[in-house]
Backbone bond lengths (Angstrom), bond angles and torsions (degrees), N, CA, C in turn:
res aa  C-N    CA-C-N  psi(-1)  N-CA   C-N-CA  omega(-1)  CA-C   N-CA-C  phi
1 M - - - 1.454 - - 1.535 107.89 -
2 N 1.341 116.85 129.60 1.460 119.83 -179.36 1.538 110.50 -81.57
3 V 1.320 116.28 175.49 1.463 121.64 -175.61 1.529 111.69 -62.01
4 Q 1.322 117.26 -40.52 1.465 119.77 178.69 1.523 110.71 -59.59
5 E 1.309 117.44 -46.37 1.464 121.72 179.67 1.525 110.92 -64.27
6 Q 1.328 116.64 -40.91 1.469 120.55 178.08 1.524 110.81 -62.68
7 A 1.326 116.12 -42.00 1.468 120.54 179.89 1.526 110.92 -64.18
8 I 1.307 117.17 -44.25 1.461 120.99 178.75 1.522 110.49 -61.70
9 E 1.309 117.49 -44.45 1.465 121.01 178.58 1.528 111.13 -61.30
10 A 1.327 116.81 -42.48 1.465 120.98 179.29 1.527 110.78 -63.83
11 L 1.325 117.15 -41.46 1.463 121.45 179.59 1.525 111.62 -67.76
12 K 1.322 117.12 -35.63 1.470 120.97 179.05 1.526 111.87 -64.39
13 K 1.324 117.36 -22.95 1.465 120.89 177.84 1.525 111.53 -73.82
14 V 1.334 116.88 -23.32 1.460 122.05 -178.29 1.524 111.73 -98.20
15 F 1.322 116.94 -37.71 1.458 121.78 -173.58 1.523 111.50 -100.66
16 D 1.327 115.47 162.91 1.463 122.34 -178.40 1.524 111.45 -72.14
17 H 1.321 116.40 157.85 1.468 120.88 -178.19 1.537 112.45 -66.95
18 N 1.342 118.02 -21.22 1.467 121.05 178.26 1.521 113.33 -84.65
19 D 1.322 117.01 -9.63 1.459 120.64 -178.42 1.526 110.39 -72.18
20 I 1.321 115.32 155.38 1.467 121.30 -179.32 1.526 108.02 -102.61
21 I 1.321 115.54 118.86 1.467 122.24 -176.69 1.516 108.49 -124.41
22 E 1.333 114.97 129.95 1.457 120.16 178.64 1.531 108.67 -139.45
23 V 1.318 115.84 135.89 1.462 121.85 177.01 1.522 106.97 -127.44
24 I 1.330 115.88 121.51 1.464 121.53 -175.56 1.523 109.92 -122.45
25 D 1.316 116.24 130.62 1.468 122.37 173.73 1.529 106.29 -78.25
26 E 1.335 116.77 97.88 1.466 121.36 -170.33 1.525 114.43 -65.77
27 R 1.303 117.31 -35.98 1.462 120.03 -176.71 1.520 113.21 -105.02
28 G 1.320 116.18 -5.10 1.457 119.69 -178.20 1.513 113.24 73.76
29 D 1.342 116.10 15.76 1.464 120.32 -178.13 1.526 113.27 -103.32
30 G 1.324 116.50 -0.30 1.459 120.34 179.64 1.514 113.70 72.71
31 R 1.335 118.13 19.17 1.465 120.48 -177.61 1.531 113.49 -136.85
32 H 1.327 118.09 -21.61 1.460 122.07 -177.07 1.530 109.01 -114.86
33 Y 1.334 115.83 116.00 1.457 120.15 -171.29 1.523 113.23 -124.38
34 L 1.314 114.12 145.74 1.457 122.53 166.83 1.525 105.74 -101.35
35 V 1.313 116.24 125.04 1.461 121.51 176.84 1.524 107.00 -114.35
36 S 1.314 115.26 115.61 1.453 122.04 -179.12 1.528 108.76 -112.41
37 V 1.325 115.51 125.43 1.462 120.33 179.56 1.527 108.13 -133.58
38 R 1.327 114.90 128.81 1.464 121.97 172.23 1.524 106.66 -115.59
39 S 1.336 115.20 117.48 1.454 118.60 -173.21 1.522 111.42 -151.40
40 N 1.315 115.76 145.34 1.458 120.59 172.87 1.525 111.87 -74.89
41 L 1.326 117.10 -12.32 1.467 120.10 175.60 1.526 111.64 -64.73
42 F 1.322 117.63 -17.88 1.458 121.90 179.98 1.526 113.32 -81.69
43 V 1.324 117.08 -15.00 1.474 120.65 -177.41 1.533 109.50 -59.46
44 G 1.325 115.09 127.24 1.466 120.67 177.34 1.518 114.66 80.24
45 K 1.328 117.49 0.26 1.468 120.77 179.87 1.529 109.80 -101.68
46 S 1.321 115.82 145.41 1.459 120.50 175.58 1.525 109.48 -69.00
47 R 1.319 116.87 164.11 1.476 121.48 176.91 1.524 110.64 -58.05
48 I 1.309 116.41 -37.82 1.470 120.41 179.58 1.518 110.15 -64.07
49 D 1.323 117.27 -45.79 1.466 120.45 179.83 1.530 111.76 -66.65
50 Q 1.335 117.10 -35.84 1.457 120.40 175.62 1.532 110.01 -61.93
51 S 1.320 115.78 -46.44 1.470 120.74 179.87 1.517 111.33 -62.83
52 R 1.318 116.45 -39.49 1.473 120.33 179.23 1.527 111.65 -60.91
53 L 1.328 116.81 -38.84 1.467 120.25 177.50 1.535 110.54 -58.61
54 V 1.320 115.50 -46.57 1.466 120.45 -178.18 1.525 110.37 -68.32
55 Y 1.329 116.76 -48.58 1.466 119.45 -178.27 1.525 112.38 -64.27
56 S 1.329 117.58 -30.73 1.472 119.06 177.31 1.527 110.47 -64.47
57 A 1.330 116.34 -36.35 1.467 120.29 178.47 1.525 111.63 -70.52
58 L 1.326 116.61 -34.86 1.472 121.30 -175.30 1.525 113.31 -94.57
59 D 1.318 116.85 1.20 1.461 122.38 -173.40 1.528 113.72 -49.74
60 D 1.303 117.52 -47.59 1.467 121.21 -177.46 1.534 111.50 -63.38
61 L 1.319 116.86 -43.21 1.472 120.61 179.92 1.523 111.46 -66.42
62 I 1.324 116.57 -36.33 1.465 120.51 179.24 1.530 110.22 -71.82
63 K 1.320 117.06 -44.67 1.474 120.36 -179.83 1.521 112.15 -61.95
64 K 1.322 116.92 -34.70 1.467 120.54 178.97 1.524 111.89 -83.17
65 D 1.340 117.04 4.34 1.464 125.31 178.24 1.528 112.76 62.72
66 H 1.314 116.71 27.32 1.469 120.07 173.01 1.524 109.91 -77.69
67 M 1.329 114.85 -26.32 1.466 121.18 176.55 1.524 106.35 -122.28
68 H 1.316 116.11 104.21 1.461 120.57 -177.06 1.527 111.69 -78.63
69 A 1.323 116.53 -44.88 1.468 121.57 -179.50 1.526 108.99 -130.87
70 V 1.330 115.15 135.35 1.460 120.65 -178.57 1.523 108.36 -130.61
71 R 1.317 115.45 124.36 1.466 121.61 174.72 1.518 106.84 -108.74
72 L 1.326 116.05 131.42 1.466 120.75 -175.43 1.516 112.24 -106.18
73 E 1.329 115.18 138.32 1.459 123.74 167.35 1.522 106.00 -123.58
74 L 1.314 116.89 107.49 1.451 121.45 -173.70 1.523 109.30 -120.74
75 K 1.334 116.25 127.83 1.457 122.15 -178.33 1.521 109.33 -143.51
76 T 1.324 115.73 159.85 1.451 119.70 173.32 1.531 108.77 -87.40
77 L 1.320 115.49 158.77 1.468 120.73 177.08 1.508 110.60 -76.37
């Protein structure tokens, strides 16, 4: 399983099955990713709290340096 697939699986453990999750290797180098999540879990949460939800799911991949740079696009459904 590649890093994109691992990231999606990790995010699916935190977010609902109806949420829209996308992970894109922006530079094609396997290290710089765009993570896009559309979820109702973001309703009423600050941008910081929204980001924390995503980073908590990706923590292991980031700590192991599988994801060097992560850009977030977070929206509600």
